[in-house]
Backbone as CSV, one residue per row, in Angstrom:
resi,resn,N_x,N_y,N_z,CA_x,CA_y,CA_z,C_x,C_y,C_z
1,MET,-73.554,-84.208,199.005,-72.173,-83.796,198.924,-71.533,-83.980,200.301
2,ASN,-70.382,-84.613,200.347,-69.671,-84.825,201.598,-68.606,-83.761,201.783
3,PHE,-68.472,-83.266,202.990,-67.442,-82.288,203.317,-66.434,-82.944,204.252
4,VAL,-65.188,-82.645,204.032,-64.125,-83.189,204.859,-63.457,-82.035,205.582
5,GLN,-63.352,-82.147,206.895,-62.671,-81.117,207.664,-61.177,-81.405,207.642
6,VAL,-60.408,-80.402,207.255,-58.963,-80.548,207.172,-58.332,-79.671,208.243
7,GLU,-57.463,-80.246,209.028,-56.745,-79.504,210.049,-55.287,-79.430,209.681
8,TYR,-54.652,-78.299,210.045,-53.220,-78.147,209.809,-52.479,-79.063,210.766
9,VAL,-51.619,-79.886,210.249,-50.850,-80.822,211.064,-49.365,-80.535,210.867
10,ILE,-48.671,-80.366,211.966,-47.227,-80.160,211.904,-46.594,-81.453,211.405
11,GLY,-45.696,-81.336,210.451,-45.021,-82.503,209.904,-44.163,-83.197,210.942
12,MET,-43.909,-84.454,210.710,-43.059,-85.199,211.630,-41.692,-84.525,211.700
13,GLY,-41.132,-84.463,212.877,-39.832,-83.847,213.045,-39.898,-82.339,213.205
14,MET,-41.114,-81.816,213.345,-41.285,-80.374,213.491,-42.117,-80.083,214.741
15,ALA,-41.961,-78.865,215.254,-42.757,-78.407,216.385,-43.169,-76.969,216.105
16,GLN,-44.243,-76.547,216.733,-44.713,-75.177,216.579,-44.569,-74.466,217.916
17,ILE,-43.890,-73.317,217.898,-43.688,-72.524,219.106,-44.128,-71.093,218.814
18,LYS,-44.164,-70.282,219.851,-44.474,-68.865,219.683,-43.282,-68.072,220.207
19,VAL,-42.766,-67.162,219.378,-41.632,-66.310,219.758,-42.083,-64.858,219.648
20,ASN,-42.078,-64.162,220.769,-42.530,-62.768,220.833,-43.867,-62.580,220.120
21,GLY,-44.781,-63.506,220.369,-46.129,-63.394,219.841,-46.339,-63.941,218.441
22,GLU,-45.270,-64.365,217.772,-45.366,-64.883,216.402,-45.173,-66.401,216.394
23,ILE,-46.060,-67.102,215.728,-45.952,-68.562,215.639,-44.857,-68.925,214.646
24,GLU,-44.010,-69.876,215.053,-42.920,-70.351,214.202,-42.894,-71.871,214.223
25,GLU,-42.488,-72.448,213.116,-42.296,-73.884,213.031,-40.801,-74.146,213.107
26,ILE,-40.407,-75.041,214.007,-38.991,-75.345,214.210,-38.773,-76.850,214.086
27,LYS,-37.521,-77.227,213.909,-37.163,-78.645,213.883,-37.206,-79.203,215.300
28,ASP,-37.609,-80.465,215.403,-37.546,-81.137,216.703,-36.120,-81.067,217.235
29,ASN,-35.988,-81.036,218.533,-34.711,-80.994,219.231,-33.987,-79.661,219.079
30,SER,-34.690,-78.621,218.619,-34.087,-77.284,218.576,-33.960,-76.768,220.004
31,THR,-32.884,-76.028,220.253,-32.663,-75.449,221.569,-33.003,-73.957,221.547
32,VAL,-33.042,-73.376,222.715,-33.233,-71.932,222.815,-32.118,-71.228,222.049
33,GLN,-30.895,-71.713,222.161,-29.771,-71.102,221.452,-29.982,-71.144,219.940
34,ASP,-30.541,-72.220,219.424,-30.831,-72.307,217.993,-31.759,-71.174,217.559
35,ILE,-32.771,-70.894,218.364,-33.710,-69.815,218.046,-33.005,-68.465,218.095
36,LEU,-32.172,-68.256,219.098,-31.456,-66.985,219.235,-30.483,-66.776,218.085
37,ASN,-29.890,-67.854,217.594,-28.920,-67.753,216.494,-29.551,-67.246,215.199
38,THR,-30.862,-67.339,215.079,-31.538,-66.901,213.860,-31.939,-65.430,213.913
39,ARG,-31.583,-64.752,214.997,-31.996,-63.362,215.186,-30.812,-62.438,215.422
40,LYS,-30.993,-61.207,215.035,-30.007,-60.177,215.339,-30.443,-59.539,216.652
41,LEU,-29.668,-59.789,217.692,-30.051,-59.347,219.035,-29.072,-58.305,219.577
42,PRO,-29.562,-57.422,220.441,-28.666,-56.448,221.077,-27.761,-57.141,222.091
43,SER,-26.843,-56.396,222.655,-25.886,-56.965,223.618,-26.555,-57.479,224.889
44,PHE,-27.574,-56.777,225.338,-28.221,-57.135,226.597,-29.676,-57.501,226.358
45,PHE,-30.016,-58.742,226.687,-31.393,-59.208,226.544,-31.638,-60.335,227.536
46,VAL,-32.899,-60.636,227.748,-33.288,-61.733,228.625,-34.263,-62.610,227.855
47,VAL,-34.227,-63.907,228.146,-35.111,-64.859,227.472,-36.029,-65.490,228.512
48,GLU,-37.308,-65.480,228.176,-38.317,-66.089,229.029,-38.915,-67.268,228.260
49,LEU,-38.994,-68.403,228.901,-39.588,-69.603,228.304,-40.761,-70.032,229.169
50,ASN,-41.939,-69.976,228.598,-43.161,-70.355,229.326,-43.273,-69.638,230.661
51,ARG,-43.005,-68.318,230.613,-43.132,-67.413,231.766,-42.042,-67.580,232.818
52,ASN,-40.951,-68.250,232.462,-39.818,-68.411,233.374,-38.559,-67.882,232.703
53,ILE,-37.863,-66.980,233.379,-36.606,-66.465,232.843,-35.569,-67.572,232.920
54,ILE,-34.820,-67.744,231.842,-33.801,-68.793,231.836,-32.407,-68.178,231.796
55,LYS,-31.467,-68.906,232.374,-30.082,-68.446,232.445,-29.385,-68.644,231.105
56,LYS,-28.464,-67.734,230.804,-27.722,-67.794,229.548,-27.009,-69.132,229.378
57,GLU,-26.455,-69.664,230.455,-25.717,-70.923,230.365,-26.626,-72.118,230.070
58,ASP,-27.946,-71.923,230.153,-28.887,-73.007,229.865,-29.458,-72.960,228.444
59,TYR,-29.137,-71.933,227.671,-29.698,-71.791,226.320,-29.456,-73.028,225.459
60,ASN,-28.272,-73.624,225.539,-27.951,-74.823,224.750,-28.498,-76.109,225.357
61,LYS,-28.890,-76.052,226.611,-29.346,-77.254,227.313,-30.849,-77.481,227.197
62,ILE,-31.601,-76.414,226.909,-33.058,-76.515,226.903,-33.559,-76.808,225.493
63,THR,-34.180,-77.972,225.349,-34.767,-78.376,224.075,-36.222,-77.917,224.048
64,LEU,-36.592,-77.258,222.973,-37.950,-76.735,222.849,-38.910,-77.818,222.395
65,LYS,-40.164,-77.661,222.809,-41.192,-78.625,222.416,-42.409,-77.876,221.889
66,ASN,-43.301,-78.605,221.273,-44.499,-78.028,220.687,-45.250,-77.176,221.713
67,ASP,-45.701,-76.010,221.279,-46.486,-75.060,222.077,-45.682,-74.289,223.114
68,ASP,-44.360,-74.379,223.107,-43.564,-73.526,223.999,-43.729,-72.071,223.584
69,VAL,-43.597,-71.183,224.563,-43.709,-69.744,224.314,-42.425,-69.075,224.787
70,ILE,-41.772,-68.374,223.866,-40.529,-67.658,224.167,-40.773,-66.162,224.023
71,GLU,-40.289,-65.411,224.987,-40.290,-63.952,224.906,-38.842,-63.507,225.039
72,ILE,-38.404,-62.659,224.120,-37.048,-62.098,224.163,-37.206,-60.607,224.401
73,ALA,-36.674,-60.146,225.525,-36.774,-58.721,225.874,-35.386,-58.108,225.930
74,ALA,-35.242,-56.964,225.275,-33.957,-56.256,225.233,-33.973,-55.111,226.235
75,PHE,-32.792,-54.794,226.737,-32.631,-53.677,227.658,-31.980,-52.518,226.903
76,CYS,-32.435,-51.331,227.211,-31.800,-50.160,226.591,-31.719,-49.054,227.642
77,ALA,-30.675,-48.255,227.502,-30.471,-47.152,228.443,-31.040,-45.874,227.849
78,GLY,-31.518,-45.040,228.691,-32.079,-43.771,228.241,-31.528,-42.630,229.075
79,GLY,-31.853,-41.462,228.670,-31.317,-40.339,229.426,-32.270,-39.191,229.527
């Protein structure tokens, strides 16, 4: 009996990234802003891409690629 090893392959035109620890499949050429648009976010937050904080004005300029890691951290006030 022959066994065939099957590996999960991302389809053409897709990339796999990690957002806040969760793996997601996105379309090629997606930007950071595209990812943020799919979420309900508080007024104040910061975005980290591959351990580097990115500026808000760069969200539309940065195209994501396979294996990128995004962390979105929100700020909240306490008393």
